[in-house]
N, C-alpha and C positions, 0 to 999 in steps of 0.2 A: 632306336638306332638299328640299322641294317648290319647284320653280322659280317656281310661281305666287305664292309668297310675295314674290318680287321683281318678277316680271312678271305682274300679274293678267291673266286672259283677258277679252276683250271679249265681252259678250253682245249680244243684239238691241237691248235698251233702250239700252245705251251707244252702240251704232252709230247708232241713230236720233237720239239727242240730239247726238252728235258731228257727224253730217251736217247737222243743223239749224244748229248753231253755225257750221259752215264756210260754209254758203250764206247765212246771215243776217248774218254778220260779227260776231255776238255778240248776247246777249240777257240780260235780267234773268230771275230765276227765275220770276216770275209770268208773264212773257210766254212763256217756254219752256213752262211748264205749260199755259197757255191754248192755245198753238198746237198742242201735241201731244195735247191732251185728257187730260192727266194731272192728278192731284191734287198739291197742293204738297208733301206728304210724299214721294210717289213721285219727283217731280222732284228733290227735294233729295237723296234717296238715290242716284239715278243720277248727278247732278253730283258728288257726293262720290266715287263710284267712279271717275269720269273724272279727277278730281283725283288720286286715288291712282295711276291709270295714267299720270299726267303728260301727259294729253292735253287737259286743260282747266284754266283758272285763272280766278280772280276777283280784282278789284282789292282786295277785303278779304274778311274772313270773313263779312260780312253778305250782304245780297241785292243786291250791286252787280252790274254787268254781268259776264257770263261769256263768255269767248272760247275758241276752239279753239287748241290748241298744235300746231304742225307735227310730224308723226311723226318727222322726222329729228332734231328737237330732243329728242324723247322717247328715241330710240335712243341718243343720246349720253349722256343722263342714266342710262340703264340700264347702259351699258357698264362703268362703274367698279364698281358693286356686284357685277355678274355676274363680272367678272374676279377680284374678291376671293373669291367663292364657288368658282370653278374652281380657284384657287390652293389654297384650303383643302382641297378634295376631293383634289387631286393630292398634297398633303402627307399626307393620311390614307391614300391608296392606297400611297404610298411606305413609310409606316410599317407598313402591313399586310404588304406584300411582304417587308420586312426581318424581321418577326416570323416569317412562314412559312418564309423561307429559314433562319432560325435553328433552327426546329423540324425542318426537313428534315435538318439535320446530325445529329440524334439517331437517324435511321433508318439511316444508313450512313456509313462513313468511307472510301469508295473514292476515291482521289485522281483516278482517271480521270473521275469524274463530278462533281468539285468538292464532294464531300460529299453530293450528292443521291442519293436512292434510285435505283439503276440500272434497276429495273423497277417501273413504276407501273401498277396496274390502274385503269382509268377506267370507271365504270358510269353509265348514264343517257344517253339519246339527246341531250339538250341539252348536257350536259357534254362528251360525246364529240365531238359536232359542233363545239363551240367550240374545244376543244383541237386537233382535227384541222385545222380551217380556219385556226387560228392558225399552226400549223407549215407549212401549205401556203402561206399568204400570206408567210411569212418565208423560204420556200425560194428559193435564188438560182441553183442550177445544175441539179439533176437530181431527178426523181421516178422511182422504180422501183415498179411495182405488180403484184401477183400476184392474179389472180382478182377484180378490182374490178368486173367486168361479168358479166352473165348470171345463170344459175340460182342463187338463194340469195345473190346479192351485195347488199351494203348500198347504200342510196340515197346515203348520205354519201360512200362510197368512189367510187361512180360520178360523183358531182358533182365530186369533186376532179380526176379525170382526164379527164372527158368534157365538162363544161359549158363553153361558150364564155365565159361570164361568171363562171367559177369562181374560187376564190382563188389558183390558181397563175398566176404571171406568164407572159406569152406567150413570153418569152425562155428559160424553163426547159425543159430537155430531158426529155420524158416518154416512158417506155418501159413498155409494158403486156404482161404475159405471161398468156395464157389457155389453158384446156384445148383440145385439138384439136376436140372436138365442139361447142365454142361457135360454130364456123363456120356451124352450121345455125340459130343463133338470130338472127332478124331484128333485134331490138333491139340485139344485140351488133354485128351488121354495121353498123348505122347509127352507133353510137358509135365503132366502129373507123375508119370513114371520116372522121368529124369529127376524131378524134385525128390521123389521117394528114394531113388537109388543114391542120391547125394545126402540122405539122412534127414530130409525135410518131411513134412506131413501135409497132406491135402485132404480136406473134408468138404462136404456139401451141406447146404441149408436152404430152407424156403424163406428165411428172413430176408427182408428187403433192405439190407445195409447198402450204402453207396460205395462205389469203388474208392479204395483208400489204401495207403501203405504206412505202417508205423515202424519207426526205427528205434530200437532200445527203449521203447515206451517213453521217449522224450520229445520226439517230433513226429507230426502226422502230416501226410500229404493227402488232402482231399482232392481227388481227380474230378475235374468238372465234367458232368455228363453231357453237356451241350457242346463244349469247345474242347477239342482234342489237344489243343496247345495251351491249355490253361489249368492251373491247379492252385489250391490254397494251402500254404504251409502254416501249420498251427504249432506254436511253441509255448502257449500259455499253459502252465502246469495243471490247472483245474480242468481246462478244456481237454487237454491230452488225456488226463486221467479218466474223464467221462467217456471219451471215445474208446479208449482201451478197455474200459469196463464193459461197454456194449459189445465189442468184438469178442472178448474173452467169454462173456456170458453166452453169446450165440455159439461160439466154438464148443462150449460144454454140452450143448444139446444138438450138435450137428452129427452127420453120419460120415463114416470113413468112405473116402472116394473109392468106387469100384467101377470097373469098365462096364459100359452098357452100349450095345450096338447090335446090328443084325436082328436076330429074332428075340434077343433079350429085351426085356421091358423093365422099367423102373418098378420097384415094389409098390404095391397099391398105396401104402401109407405115405410114401414119398410123393406120389402123384397127388394124393389128397392134400398134403401139406402145401404143395405148390398152388393148387386151386384155391385153397383157403387164403393163402397170402395174396393172391390176385384179387379176390373179392374184397378183402380188407382194404387193399390199396384203392380199389374202385370206390368203396364206400367213403374213403377219406377224400375223394374228389380228384384223384389222379386220372389223367387221360390214358388211353390204351398204350400209346407210344411210350409214355413215361413208365408205366407199369412193366412193360416188356423190357425196357432198359434196366430198370431196377432189379429185375429177376433174371437178367441175362438170357432172355429168350426172344424169338422172333415175334413181330407184331401179329402175324397170322396165327402162330401157335397160341399166343396169348388170347386172341379173340375166339379161337376154337375152344379153349378151356372156359372162357366166359360163357359161351353158349351152353356148354355142358353143365356148368354150375347153375346157371339160371334154370335150365331144364330140370336138374335134380332137385332144386329148392322150390321151384314154382314161384320164383321171385319176379316181380314186375319192374323193379328198379334196382340200381346199383346200391343205393343206400339201404333198401329193404333187404337185399341179399346179404349185406354186411351184418345186419342185426340177426338175420336168420342163421348165419354161420355161427355167431356167438351163442345164440340160444340153443342150437342143436348140437353144439360141442363136437364139431366134425373133426377136430384135432385128436389124434389117438391118445389114449390114456397113458399114464406114466409107466405102468408095467409093460404094456405092449410096446411103447416107444423104446424102453430100455432093452427089451428083448430084440427088437428089430435093429437097434443101433449096434448091437454086439458084432464083433468081427468073427466070421466063420472061417 
């Protein structure tokens, strides 16, 4: 139902006639028409619309005096029918939700998800944004985000963790995990500072976790790497627990985000971690473009590191390089890693 059926909108003619009635204290139809330079038919149509808006009334249906009605009186008259419409809409919405919940039970019978499909694919920017922002607004304790900023990141993911006026409440604990090389990205540095100033935490890692967002450790959004308008919403208890475990474990071995740019370079152990992660992904059979996306770096940068690693290792193939990385234990030892991870 169009609300204008209940509350008609005022046009310029109605406003002009209403102002005249207010200032003159009332007028007959002929007097109003004469004063405004309108014909009788036009004046009658305007007064009729004002009556429908409940902003003018006449003593009778003939051409008796017309007077303006105070807007506060009109508001009170509108309140009752509008309340009835709102109640009707709410009843219809409740009925639709009940029907959709009933249909959802046909898709799965997992007791952990209350009969709802444990993994739902959401497609379309508007639908995805609406669902994501709804979960963000309802989040009460914690947001965990992986790769929501930087190269290839979604605007809607960035808005959830970075926007001051975003849907996440200020009391919610926000933790963001990024690739090491994102420290060179000026936009990422700006967002990271805003997150930190708001009480959140930002850290970096060489681990190749996919882009995702976790709300209150109860629902996970896996952001599709190929399609920017697609995500998979996971609600299955065991799956969510596994994903959260992977994120938290990676967080425990990650490094505090620090600005890098200009003449500043990444610490050697961070560069080595990134190179090692690249070779491990190559050995697993991933293409250069996929490796770059998983690590949040450009394809050219990724290939530069590949060439350097192959030269350092003397490897002839990607698979061989992966085994050599494992054998030579290029990842820093626990004591050195702990020392390098500490905040100075």
